PDB file of N, CA, C and O in Angstrom:
ATOM      1  N   MET A   1       1.600  -0.855  -0.824  1.00  0.00           N
ATOM      2  CA  MET A   1       0.020   0.043  -0.052  1.00  0.00           C
ATOM      3  C   MET A   1       1.349   1.034   0.234  1.00  0.00           C
ATOM      4  O   MET A   1       2.424   1.001   0.834  1.00  0.00           O
ATOM      5  N   ASN A   2       0.319   2.191  -0.840  1.00  0.00           N
ATOM      6  CA  ASN A   2       1.210   2.806  -0.758  1.00  0.00           C
ATOM      7  C   ASN A   2       0.831   4.362   0.653  1.00  0.00           C
ATOM      8  O   ASN A   2      -0.327   4.618   0.985  1.00  0.00           O
ATOM      9  N   GLY A   3       2.073   5.154   1.241  1.00  0.00           N
ATOM     10  CA  GLY A   3       1.691   6.100   1.639  1.00  0.00           C
ATOM     11  C   GLY A   3       0.805   7.298   1.320  1.00  0.00           C
ATOM     12  O   GLY A   3       0.976   8.275   2.049  1.00  0.00           O
ATOM     13  N   GLN A   4       0.230   7.360   0.716  1.00  0.00           N
ATOM     14  CA  GLN A   4      -1.219   7.874   0.606  1.00  0.00           C
ATOM     15  C   GLN A   4      -2.349   6.996   1.207  1.00  0.00           C
ATOM     16  O   GLN A   4      -3.113   6.994   2.172  1.00  0.00           O
ATOM     17  N   ALA A   5      -2.010   6.178   0.007  1.00  0.00           N
ATOM     18  CA  ALA A   5      -3.410   4.487   0.964  1.00  0.00           C
ATOM     19  C   ALA A   5      -3.357   4.095   2.506  1.00  0.00           C
ATOM     20  O   ALA A   5      -3.742   3.114   3.143  1.00  0.00           O
ATOM     21  N   GLU A   6      -2.911   4.921   2.732  1.00  0.00           N
ATOM     22  CA  GLU A   6      -2.437   4.126   3.959  1.00  0.00           C
ATOM     23  C   GLU A   6      -2.851   4.623   4.789  1.00  0.00           C
ATOM     24  O   GLU A   6      -3.206   4.028   5.806  1.00  0.00           O
ATOM     25  N   LYS A   7      -3.008   6.890   4.480  1.00  0.00           N
ATOM     26  CA  LYS A   7      -3.216   7.956   5.741  1.00  0.00           C
ATOM     27  C   LYS A   7      -4.822   7.938   5.217  1.00  0.00           C
ATOM     28  O   LYS A   7      -5.670   8.440   5.953  1.00  0.00           O
ATOM     29  N   LEU A   8      -5.055   7.586   4.449  1.00  0.00           N
ATOM     30  CA  LEU A   8      -6.500   7.376   3.862  1.00  0.00           C
ATOM     31  C   LEU A   8      -7.037   6.348   4.944  1.00  0.00           C
ATOM     32  O   LEU A   8      -7.803   6.880   5.748  1.00  0.00           O
ATOM     33  N   CYS A   9      -6.793   4.916   5.158  1.00  0.00           N
ATOM     34  CA  CYS A   9      -6.859   3.847   5.095  1.00  0.00           C
ATOM     35  C   CYS A   9      -7.608   4.392   6.783  1.00  0.00           C
ATOM     36  O   CYS A   9      -8.778   4.630   7.083  1.00  0.00           O
ATOM     37  N   ASN A  10      -6.003   4.446   7.822  1.00  0.00           N
ATOM     38  CA  ASN A  10      -6.061   4.808   8.976  1.00  0.00           C
ATOM     39  C   ASN A  10      -7.171   5.415   9.730  1.00  0.00           C
ATOM     40  O   ASN A  10      -7.804   5.096  10.736  1.00  0.00           O
ATOM     41  N   ALA A  11      -7.199   6.925   8.459  1.00  0.00           N
ATOM     42  CA  ALA A  11      -7.751   8.157   9.435  1.00  0.00           C
ATOM     43  C   ALA A  11      -9.557   7.190   9.241  1.00  0.00           C
ATOM     44  O   ALA A  11     -10.454   7.156  10.083  1.00  0.00           O
ATOM     45  N   ILE A  12      -9.542   6.622   8.029  1.00  0.00           N
ATOM     46  CA  ILE A  12     -10.707   5.973   7.674  1.00  0.00           C
ATOM     47  C   ILE A  12     -11.274   5.231   8.645  1.00  0.00           C
ATOM     48  O   ILE A  12     -12.481   5.390   8.467  1.00  0.00           O
ATOM     49  N   ASP A  13     -11.098   4.418   9.690  1.00  0.00           N
ATOM     50  CA  ASP A  13     -10.344   3.619  10.476  1.00  0.00           C
ATOM     51  C   ASP A  13     -10.564   4.193  11.494  1.00  0.00           C
ATOM     52  O   ASP A  13     -11.280   3.567  12.276  1.00  0.00           O
ATOM     53  N   ARG A  14     -10.177   5.305  11.859  1.00  0.00           N
ATOM     54  CA  ARG A  14     -10.289   6.447  13.075  1.00  0.00           C
ATOM     55  C   ARG A  14     -12.070   7.152  13.038  1.00  0.00           C
ATOM     56  O   ARG A  14     -12.963   7.200  13.884  1.00  0.00           O
ATOM     57  N   LEU A  15     -11.973   7.546  11.817  1.00  0.00           N
ATOM     58  CA  LEU A  15     -13.597   7.905  12.116  1.00  0.00           C
ATOM     59  C   LEU A  15     -14.899   6.729  11.498  1.00  0.00           C
ATOM     60  O   LEU A  15     -15.961   6.922  10.907  1.00  0.00           O
ATOM     61  N   LEU A  16     -14.312   5.693  11.894  1.00  0.00           N
ATOM     62  CA  LEU A  16     -15.785   4.649  11.992  1.00  0.00           C
ATOM     63  C   LEU A  16     -14.834   3.777  13.120  1.00  0.00           C
ATOM     64  O   LEU A  16     -14.724   2.599  12.779  1.00  0.00           O
ATOM     65  N   MET A  17     -14.172   4.094  14.311  1.00  0.00           N
ATOM     66  CA  MET A  17     -13.840   3.617  15.321  1.00  0.00           C
ATOM     67  C   MET A  17     -14.529   4.785  16.500  1.00  0.00           C
ATOM     68  O   MET A  17     -14.580   4.754  17.730  1.00  0.00           O
ATOM     69  N   ASN A  18     -15.037   5.847  15.428  1.00  0.00           N
ATOM     70  CA  ASN A  18     -15.220   6.753  16.788  1.00  0.00           C
ATOM     71  C   ASN A  18     -14.160   7.034  16.916  1.00  0.00           C
ATOM     72  O   ASN A  18     -13.780   5.873  17.069  1.00  0.00           O
ATOM     73  N   GLU A  19     -13.586   7.397  16.968  1.00  0.00           N
ATOM     74  CA  GLU A  19     -12.254   8.453  17.124  1.00  0.00           C
ATOM     75  C   GLU A  19     -11.671   9.288  16.112  1.00  0.00           C
ATOM     76  O   GLU A  19     -10.625   9.253  15.464  1.00  0.00           O
ATOM     77  N   PRO A  20     -12.794  10.145  16.182  1.00  0.00           N
ATOM     78  CA  PRO A  20     -12.520  11.381  14.687  1.00  0.00           C
ATOM     79  C   PRO A  20     -11.231  12.678  15.136  1.00  0.00           C
ATOM     80  O   PRO A  20     -11.379  13.617  15.919  1.00  0.00           O
ATOM     81  N   ARG A  21     -10.629  12.497  14.742  1.00  0.00           N
ATOM     82  CA  ARG A  21      -9.896  13.561  15.477  1.00  0.00           C
ATOM     83  C   ARG A  21      -9.359  14.105  13.535  1.00  0.00           C
ATOM     84  O   ARG A  21      -9.690  13.710  12.416  1.00  0.00           O
ATOM     85  N   LYS A  22      -8.185  15.423  14.199  1.00  0.00           N
ATOM     86  CA  LYS A  22      -8.140  16.026  12.727  1.00  0.00           C
ATOM     87  C   LYS A  22      -6.752  15.194  11.934  1.00  0.00           C
ATOM     88  O   LYS A  22      -5.769  14.887  12.609  1.00  0.00           O
ATOM     89  N   THR A  23      -6.821  14.909  10.546  1.00  0.00           N
ATOM     90  CA  THR A  23      -5.565  15.052  10.133  1.00  0.00           C
ATOM     91  C   THR A  23      -5.020  15.417   8.813  1.00  0.00           C
ATOM     92  O   THR A  23      -5.488  15.641   7.696  1.00  0.00           O
ATOM     93  N   VAL A  24      -3.405  15.382   9.574  1.00  0.00           N
ATOM     94  CA  VAL A  24      -3.083  16.524   8.301  1.00  0.00           C
ATOM     95  C   VAL A  24      -3.282  15.667   6.718  1.00  0.00           C
ATOM     96  O   VAL A  24      -2.865  14.539   6.454  1.00  0.00           O
ATOM     97  N   VAL A  25      -4.013  16.562   5.853  1.00  0.00           N
ATOM     98  CA  VAL A  25      -3.138  15.371   4.595  1.00  0.00           C
ATOM     99  C   VAL A  25      -3.578  16.680   3.306  1.00  0.00           C
ATOM    100  O   VAL A  25      -4.512  17.469   3.164  1.00  0.00           O
ATOM    101  N   ALA A  26      -2.447  16.380   2.621  1.00  0.00           N
ATOM    102  CA  ALA A  26      -1.954  17.814   1.707  1.00  0.00           C
ATOM    103  C   ALA A  26      -3.063  17.302   0.732  1.00  0.00           C
ATOM    104  O   ALA A  26      -3.885  18.058   0.215  1.00  0.00           O
ATOM    105  N   GLU A  27      -3.017  15.984   0.530  1.00  0.00           N
ATOM    106  CA  GLU A  27      -3.467  15.984  -1.305  1.00  0.00           C
ATOM    107  C   GLU A  27      -5.119  16.215  -1.531  1.00  0.00           C
ATOM    108  O   GLU A  27      -5.861  15.773  -0.653  1.00  0.00           O
ATOM    109  N   PRO A  28      -5.548  16.714  -2.379  1.00  0.00           N
ATOM    110  CA  PRO A  28      -6.867  17.082  -2.382  1.00  0.00           C
ATOM    111  C   PRO A  28      -8.176  16.220  -2.819  1.00  0.00           C
ATOM    112  O   PRO A  28      -9.391  16.417  -2.832  1.00  0.00           O
ATOM    113  N   GLU A  29      -7.252  15.114  -3.188  1.00  0.00           N
ATOM    114  CA  GLU A  29      -8.135  14.199  -3.426  1.00  0.00           C
ATOM    115  C   GLU A  29      -8.719  13.354  -2.310  1.00  0.00           C
ATOM    116  O   GLU A  29      -9.902  13.056  -2.141  1.00  0.00           O
ATOM    117  N   VAL A  30      -7.733  13.048  -1.632  1.00  0.00           N
ATOM    118  CA  VAL A  30      -7.405  12.568  -0.704  1.00  0.00           C
ATOM    119  C   VAL A  30      -8.770  13.391   1.040  1.00  0.00           C
ATOM    120  O   VAL A  30      -9.753  13.152   1.741  1.00  0.00           O
ATOM    121  N   ARG A  31      -7.937  14.137   0.809  1.00  0.00           N
ATOM    122  CA  ARG A  31      -9.628  15.547   1.579  1.00  0.00           C
ATOM    123  C   ARG A  31     -10.484  15.292   1.212  1.00  0.00           C
ATOM    124  O   ARG A  31     -10.857  14.548   2.119  1.00  0.00           O
ATOM    125  N   GLU A  32     -11.035  15.284   0.710  1.00  0.00           N
ATOM    126  CA  GLU A  32     -12.422  14.974  -0.697  1.00  0.00           C
ATOM    127  C   GLU A  32     -12.818  13.626   0.303  1.00  0.00           C
ATOM    128  O   GLU A  32     -13.669  13.547   1.190  1.00  0.00           O
ATOM    129  N   LEU A  33     -11.965  12.729  -0.149  1.00  0.00           N
ATOM    130  CA  LEU A  33     -12.084  11.885   0.155  1.00  0.00           C
ATOM    131  C   LEU A  33     -12.952  11.929   1.624  1.00  0.00           C
ATOM    132  O   LEU A  33     -14.160  11.770   1.798  1.00  0.00           O
ATOM    133  N   LEU A  34     -12.049  12.161   2.449  1.00  0.00           N
ATOM    134  CA  LEU A  34     -12.643  11.816   4.599  1.00  0.00           C
ATOM    135  C   LEU A  34     -13.405  12.990   4.319  1.00  0.00           C
ATOM    136  O   LEU A  34     -14.147  13.086   5.296  1.00  0.00           O
ATOM    137  N   HIS A  35     -13.601  13.753   3.695  1.00  0.00           N
ATOM    138  CA  HIS A  35     -14.847  14.924   3.615  1.00  0.00           C
ATOM    139  C   HIS A  35     -15.942  13.747   3.255  1.00  0.00           C
ATOM    140  O   HIS A  35     -16.308  13.189   4.289  1.00  0.00           O
ATOM    141  N   LEU A  36     -16.504  13.270   2.185  1.00  0.00           N
ATOM    142  CA  LEU A  36     -16.899  12.419   1.883  1.00  0.00           C
ATOM    143  C   LEU A  36     -17.433  11.490   2.913  1.00  0.00           C
ATOM    144  O   LEU A  36     -18.629  11.386   3.186  1.00  0.00           O
ATOM    145  N   ALA A  37     -16.409  10.782   3.498  1.00  0.00           N
ATOM    146  CA  ALA A  37     -17.148   9.461   4.660  1.00  0.00           C
ATOM    147  C   ALA A  37     -17.816  10.294   5.873  1.00  0.00           C
ATOM    148  O   ALA A  37     -18.976  10.331   6.282  1.00  0.00           O
ATOM    149  N   ARG A  38     -16.848  10.832   6.214  1.00  0.00           N
ATOM    150  CA  ARG A  38     -17.210  12.274   7.469  1.00  0.00           C
ATOM    151  C   ARG A  38     -18.735  12.399   7.239  1.00  0.00           C
ATOM    152  O   ARG A  38     -19.542  12.297   8.163  1.00  0.00           O
ATOM    153  N   LEU A  39     -19.043  12.600   6.097  1.00  0.00           N
ATOM    154  CA  LEU A  39     -20.866  13.043   5.471  1.00  0.00           C
ATOM    155  C   LEU A  39     -21.517  11.838   6.005  1.00  0.00           C
ATOM    156  O   LEU A  39     -22.198  11.540   6.987  1.00  0.00           O
ATOM    157  N   ARG A  40     -20.924  11.137   4.727  1.00  0.00           N
ATOM    158  CA  ARG A  40     -22.147   9.657   4.798  1.00  0.00           C
ATOM    159  C   ARG A  40     -22.056   9.220   6.925  1.00  0.00           C
ATOM    160  O   ARG A  40     -23.062   8.941   7.578  1.00  0.00           O
ATOM    161  N   ARG A  41     -20.942   9.277   7.386  1.00  0.00           N
ATOM    162  CA  ARG A  41     -21.208   8.925   8.947  1.00  0.00           C
ATOM    163  C   ARG A  41     -22.326   9.821   9.192  1.00  0.00           C
ATOM    164  O   ARG A  41     -23.332   9.126   9.045  1.00  0.00           O
ATOM    165  N   GLN A  42     -22.582  10.715   9.416  1.00  0.00           N
ATOM    166  CA  GLN A  42     -23.169  11.773   9.432  1.00  0.00           C
ATOM    167  C   GLN A  42     -24.539  11.369   9.326  1.00  0.00           C
ATOM    168  O   GLN A  42     -25.270  11.280  10.313  1.00  0.00           O
ATOM    169  N   ALA A  43     -25.001  11.058   7.847  1.00  0.00           N
ATOM    170  CA  ALA A  43     -26.193  10.578   7.050  1.00  0.00           C
ATOM    171  C   ALA A  43     -26.642   9.524   7.802  1.00  0.00           C
ATOM    172  O   ALA A  43     -27.718   9.444   8.394  1.00  0.00           O
ATOM    173  N   GLY A  44     -25.255   8.268   7.712  1.00  0.00           N
ATOM    174  CA  GLY A  44     -25.717   7.195   8.075  1.00  0.00           C
ATOM    175  C   GLY A  44     -26.663   7.419  10.083  1.00  0.00           C
ATOM    176  O   GLY A  44     -27.837   7.152  10.341  1.00  0.00           O
ATOM    177  N   ARG A  45     -25.615   7.950  11.052  1.00  0.00           N
ATOM    178  CA  ARG A  45     -25.906   8.075  11.906  1.00  0.00           C
ATOM    179  C   ARG A  45     -27.300   8.786  12.167  1.00  0.00           C
ATOM    180  O   ARG A  45     -27.849   8.299  13.155  1.00  0.00           O
ATOM    181  N   ALA A  46     -27.840   9.538  11.717  1.00  0.00           N
ATOM    182  CA  ALA A  46     -29.114  10.448  11.398  1.00  0.00           C
ATOM    183  C   ALA A  46     -30.167   9.285  11.366  1.00  0.00           C
ATOM    184  O   ALA A  46     -30.887   8.911  12.292  1.00  0.00           O
ATOM    185  N   MET A  47     -30.078   8.725   9.886  1.00  0.00           N
ATOM    186  CA  MET A  47     -30.940   7.895   9.451  1.00  0.00           C
ATOM    187  C   MET A  47     -31.312   7.142  10.650  1.00  0.00           C
ATOM    188  O   MET A  47     -32.384   7.206  11.252  1.00  0.00           O
ATOM    189  N   ALA A  48     -30.154   6.322  10.957  1.00  0.00           N
ATOM    190  CA  ALA A  48     -30.258   5.046  12.599  1.00  0.00           C
ATOM    191  C   ALA A  48     -31.043   5.671  13.394  1.00  0.00           C
ATOM    192  O   ALA A  48     -31.887   4.974  13.957  1.00  0.00           O
ATOM    193  N   ALA A  49     -31.028   6.878  13.636  1.00  0.00           N
ATOM    194  CA  ALA A  49     -31.325   7.741  14.990  1.00  0.00           C
ATOM    195  C   ALA A  49     -33.657   7.713  14.887  1.00  0.00           C
ATOM    196  O   ALA A  49     -34.577   7.611  15.698  1.00  0.00           O
ATOM    197  N   LEU A  50     -33.472   7.910  13.067  1.00  0.00           N
ATOM    198  CA  LEU A  50     -34.950   8.312  12.603  1.00  0.00           C
ATOM    199  C   LEU A  50     -35.320   6.860  12.459  1.00  0.00           C
ATOM    200  O   LEU A  50     -36.548   6.877  12.547  1.00  0.00           O
ATOM    201  N   GLY A  51     -34.827   5.246  12.235  1.00  0.00           N
ATOM    202  CA  GLY A  51     -35.210   4.659  11.729  1.00  0.00           C
ATOM    203  C   GLY A  51     -35.622   3.760  13.647  1.00  0.00           C
ATOM    204  O   GLY A  51     -36.204   2.675  13.611  1.00  0.00           O
ATOM    205  N   SER A  52     -35.332   4.228  14.739  1.00  0.00           N
ATOM    206  CA  SER A  52     -35.228   3.533  15.713  1.00  0.00           C
ATOM    207  C   SER A  52     -36.187   4.386  16.222  1.00  0.00           C
ATOM    208  O   SER A  52     -37.016   3.616  16.705  1.00  0.00           O
ATOM    209  N   LYS A  53     -36.488   5.271  16.364  1.00  0.00           N
ATOM    210  CA  LYS A  53     -37.854   6.462  16.471  1.00  0.00           C
ATOM    211  C   LYS A  53     -38.942   5.817  16.172  1.00  0.00           C
ATOM    212  O   LYS A  53     -39.698   5.165  16.893  1.00  0.00           O
ATOM    213  N   CYS A  54     -38.988   6.184  14.359  1.00  0.00           N
ATOM    214  CA  CYS A  54     -40.355   4.982  13.481  1.00  0.00           C
ATOM    215  C   CYS A  54     -40.047   3.809  13.468  1.00  0.00           C
ATOM    216  O   CYS A  54     -40.484   3.266  12.453  1.00  0.00           O
ATOM    217  N   GLY A  55     -38.982   2.523  14.717  1.00  0.00           N
ATOM    218  CA  GLY A  55     -40.047   2.252  14.665  1.00  0.00           C
ATOM    219  C   GLY A  55     -40.379   1.649  15.537  1.00  0.00           C
ATOM    220  O   GLY A  55     -40.898   0.550  15.338  1.00  0.00           O
ATOM    221  N   ASP A  56     -40.152   2.290  17.202  1.00  0.00           N
ATOM    222  CA  ASP A  56     -40.976   2.884  18.066  1.00  0.00           C
ATOM    223  C   ASP A  56     -42.244   2.317  18.143  1.00  0.00           C
ATOM    224  O   ASP A  56     -42.897   1.350  18.535  1.00  0.00           O
ATOM    225  N   GLU A  57     -42.293   4.126  17.188  1.00  0.00           N
ATOM    226  CA  GLU A  57     -43.619   4.144  16.861  1.00  0.00           C
ATOM    227  C   GLU A  57     -44.433   3.052  16.675  1.00  0.00           C
ATOM    228  O   GLU A  57     -45.298   2.562  17.400  1.00  0.00           O
ATOM    229  N   ALA A  58     -43.865   2.636  15.179  1.00  0.00           N
ATOM    230  CA  ALA A  58     -44.573   1.613  14.779  1.00  0.00           C
ATOM    231  C   ALA A  58     -44.882  -0.195  15.583  1.00  0.00           C
ATOM    232  O   ALA A  58     -45.585  -1.142  15.229  1.00  0.00           O
ATOM    233  N   TRP A  59     -43.757   0.077  17.005  1.00  0.00           N
ATOM    234  CA  TRP A  59     -44.508  -1.256  17.281  1.00  0.00           C
ATOM    235  C   TRP A  59     -45.118  -0.891  18.618  1.00  0.00           C
ATOM    236  O   TRP A  59     -45.094  -1.821  19.424  1.00  0.00           O
ATOM    237  N   ARG A  60     -45.488  -0.121  18.912  1.00  0.00           N
ATOM    238  CA  ARG A  60     -46.297   0.852  20.001  1.00  0.00           C
ATOM    239  C   ARG A  60     -48.266   0.246  19.059  1.00  0.00           C
ATOM    240  O   ARG A  60     -49.176  -0.548  19.295  1.00  0.00           O
ATOM    241  N   ARG A  61     -48.024   0.943  18.360  1.00  0.00           N
ATOM    242  CA  ARG A  61     -49.398   0.882  17.328  1.00  0.00           C
ATOM    243  C   ARG A  61     -49.543  -0.226  16.966  1.00  0.00           C
ATOM    244  O   ARG A  61     -50.607  -0.725  16.600  1.00  0.00           O
ATOM    245  N   ARG A  62     -48.436  -0.773  17.025  1.00  0.00           N
ATOM    246  CA  ARG A  62     -48.774  -2.484  17.005  1.00  0.00           C
ATOM    247  C   ARG A  62     -49.426  -3.327  18.244  1.00  0.00           C
ATOM    248  O   ARG A  62     -50.156  -4.318  18.209  1.00  0.00           O
ATOM    249  N   LEU A  63     -48.896  -2.571  19.377  1.00  0.00           N
ATOM    250  CA  LEU A  63     -48.976  -3.453  20.709  1.00  0.00           C
ATOM    251  C   LEU A  63     -50.105  -2.473  21.010  1.00  0.00           C
ATOM    252  O   LEU A  63     -49.707  -1.792  21.955  1.00  0.00           O
ATOM    253  N   GLU A  64     -51.299  -2.093  20.656  1.00  0.00           N
ATOM    254  CA  GLU A  64     -52.130  -1.224  20.482  1.00  0.00           C
ATOM    255  C   GLU A  64     -52.745  -1.500  20.039  1.00  0.00           C
ATOM    256  O   GLU A  64     -53.740  -1.649  20.748  1.00  0.00           O
ATOM    257  N   THR A  65     -52.992  -1.903  18.463  1.00  0.00           N
ATOM    258  CA  THR A  65     -53.913  -2.463  17.949  1.00  0.00           C
ATOM    259  C   THR A  65     -54.409  -3.974  18.438  1.00  0.00           C
ATOM    260  O   THR A  65     -55.587  -4.323  18.375  1.00  0.00           O
ATOM    261  N   SER A  66     -52.711  -5.306  19.220  1.00  0.00           N
ATOM    262  CA  SER A  66     -53.384  -5.896  19.120  1.00  0.00           C
ATOM    263  C   SER A  66     -53.762  -6.268  20.353  1.00  0.00           C
ATOM    264  O   SER A  66     -53.872  -7.460  20.639  1.00  0.00           O
ATOM    265  N   ARG A  67     -54.097  -4.926  21.554  1.00  0.00           N
ATOM    266  CA  ARG A  67     -54.919  -5.083  22.564  1.00  0.00           C
ATOM    267  C   ARG A  67     -56.567  -5.136  22.629  1.00  0.00           C
ATOM    268  O   ARG A  67     -57.405  -5.864  23.161  1.00  0.00           O
ATOM    269  N   GLN A  68     -56.567  -3.323  21.342  1.00  0.00           N
ATOM    270  CA  GLN A  68     -57.950  -3.672  20.892  1.00  0.00           C
ATOM    271  C   GLN A  68     -58.670  -5.022  20.940  1.00  0.00           C
ATOM    272  O   GLN A  68     -59.594  -5.520  21.584  1.00  0.00           O
ATOM    273  N   ILE A  69     -57.383  -5.582  19.449  1.00  0.00           N
ATOM    274  CA  ILE A  69     -58.515  -6.601  19.307  1.00  0.00           C
ATOM    275  C   ILE A  69     -58.673  -7.440  19.690  1.00  0.00           C
ATOM    276  O   ILE A  69     -59.149  -8.260  18.906  1.00  0.00           O
ATOM    277  N   ARG A  70     -58.410  -7.951  21.220  1.00  0.00           N
ATOM    278  CA  ARG A  70     -58.703  -8.960  21.873  1.00  0.00           C
ATOM    279  C   ARG A  70     -59.323  -8.704  22.777  1.00  0.00           C
ATOM    280  O   ARG A  70     -59.702  -9.594  23.539  1.00  0.00           O
TER     281      ARG A  70
END
């Protein structure tokens, strides 16, 4: 693995392991990839939180419906 790829790999690993910190990257392409990775991480977390909230509401409605049927 070349040095540039290794820097990117390490930075993404830290990002995924919830240890984000500033990484000094001079290469614009690598900087852009890290920016996109951060955005995807934020979007994924927001979607997971929304899904969890909606899932809780769906289960609550399901339980209420099943109680009414009995």
